[in-house]
N, C-alpha and C positions, 0 to 999 in steps of 0.2 A: 353110680346113678342107676336106679332100678329101671328095667326095660318097661316101656309103655305097653300096657295090656291092649291087645287088639281083639275086637269082636269080628266074627266072620259069617258069611253066608255064601252058598255056592249053588249052582244049578247048571242046566244045559239047554242050549238052543239046538234042537235036533237036526235042523236043516237050514238051507239058505244062509250059510255062514257069511258069504260075501255081502248079502243084503243087511245082515245084522251089523257087521263092521261099518258099512257105509252109513247106516242110520245113526250109529253112535258118533262117527266122525262128523256128520252133518250137524248134529245137535251140539257137539263140542265147539264147532266153528261158530255157531250161533251164539254160544255163551262166551266166546272169546278165550277158549281153553285149548291148550296144546295136547295133542294125542301123541303118546310115545309108541312108536312102532317097532316090532321085532319080527323075525322070520315066521314065528309061530303064532302071532297075534298082536294085540295092542293093549295099552293101558291108559287110564285117564285119572288124574287126581282131581277130586271134587269135594268141596265142603269138609275138608279135613280127612277124607277117606280116599279109597282107591277102588276103581272098577277095572277089572282085567278080563279080557276075552282071549282064550287060547284055542287055537285050531286043533280039532280032533277029527280028522277025516273031513266029512262034509259038515260036521257039527262043530259047535263052539262050546267050550267049557267057560262058564261065567263064575268069577270069584269077586267077592266084595270084602274089603277090610276097612275098619274104622275104629277110632278110640272109644266110641260109645255104641251100645246096642241100638239106641234110638237112631243114630246116624246110619247104621247098617240098614234099618228098616226104611229110612228115607231114601237111601241110595237104591235099595231093592225096588221100591215103588217107582222111582224115577226111571230106572232101567226097564222095568216092566212096561211103563207107559211108552217109552221111546220105541221099544220093540213092537208093542201093540199097534202103534201108528204106522209101522212098516209091515203090518200084517203077520207078525211073528209072535211067538209065545215062549217064555222061559219056563222050563220045568224045574222048579226049585227043589233042592234035595230035602230041605225041612222048612215047613211053613206053618206058623201058628194061626191057622185059619180061624177067624172069629175074634182075634185079639183086637184091641183098640188100635186105631190108625197110628202110624209112627209119629212121635212127637206130641201125641194127645195125652193130657193128664186130666183126670176128673178131680175137681176141688169143690169145697163147700163154702157158701157165702157166710162170712163171719161178721161183717160189718158193712153198713151203708150209711154214709154221713156226708153232709155238705162240706165242701172245701172251697170256701169263699162263695161269691155270688154266682160264679159261672161254671163251677165244676162239682162233680160228685166223686167222693173217694170210696172206692170199693175194695174191701179186704177179703181175700180168699185164702182158705187154709187147705193144706193137703200135704201128704208125705213127699210129693215130688217138688215142692216149692223151691227147694234149694237149687235145683238144676237151672232155674230161670235167673240165677244170679250171674251167670256167665253166658256168653254166646250170642248176645243181642239184647236190645232194649225193647223190642216190640213183640207182642203176643197177639194171637187171634182168640177172641172170646167167643165161645160157641153157646148159643142160647136156644133152647127148644121153644116151639110155638106155645103161646099161652093156652093152658088147659089140656095140653097133650104130654104124655110121657115121653121123655127124651129117647131118641133113637140116635146112637152115636155111630160115627163112621168106623167101620171095622175091616180088617184085612180079609180079602177074598182069596180063592184058590189061585187066581192069576198073579198074586203078589201085590195087587193094587188095592187101595182102600175104596170101599163102596160107601158113598154118602147118601143119607136119606133124601128123598125127593117128595114133591107134592105137599100134602098137609103136614108131613113130618120134617120138611126142609128146615135146616138150622139157620138162624141169623148169625153172621160171622164177621163182626167188625174187628178192626185192628186197633190196639191201644198200646200206649207206652207204659212200661213198668215204672211206677213212681217210687216204690220202696220194696225191699225184700229182706226178710230175716227169719231164721229158723224155719218153721213150717208154714209161713204165710208170705203172701205178696200183695201189693196194692197197685191198683191202676186208677187213673183219673179219667172220668167220663165228662166230656164237655156237654153242658146243658143246652139243648136247642129243641125247637118244635119239631114234631113229626119224627121223633127218634124212637125206634123200637127199643133201644137199650135204655134210654131215659124212662120210657114208660115202664119197662120191666123193673128198673131200679126203684121206681115209685110204688111198686106193687107189694112191698114188704117181702123180699125174697130171702130173708134170713134163713139159713139152714138148707137152702136149695142147692142142688148139685149142678155145676156148670162145667163145660169143657174149656180147657186152656191149651192152646196149641202153639208151639214155638220151639 
């Protein structure tokens, strides 16, 4: 059997190693996850990947391993957020600053059609559609405000994604994947009043670019 390929990221927390370990243990307990402890650090299995903190003097070496590059990005962002809440910062060895937020794919609206009296069927096309065939039934649809160019969340130097705010803030509803094949996926939108998504679907968005996160 072929060995599963693992994607990796690494960095360092330059000081306050005790505070960093405590912050990770506190979050793990809140999530109901067990931390594996060793003399030189600790490790945590999460979302199919692993976070490892290794003591290096007063500093901590941070290592992430996961079977998907997307998961590495998700874990990196999660750890960066946990450390930021503790007043700490991870200095990542390599970081693609300006890249789309982990788990975000940009797709094109290919079809909008009624699906019975109560739903709208939305078909989206994109090279990443196949990855939504596994790993969960739900995705977050990211829609830019009407009349404004889309500003997508992107990775910052901190390792965390920066989301647009104010007039550029995205509408971010969650939907269930109804079908997926080749380079497309479909979601069902429930028709109801005062729905930004329904209003958008009625505005002839064919060819528009949307974000899909999951």
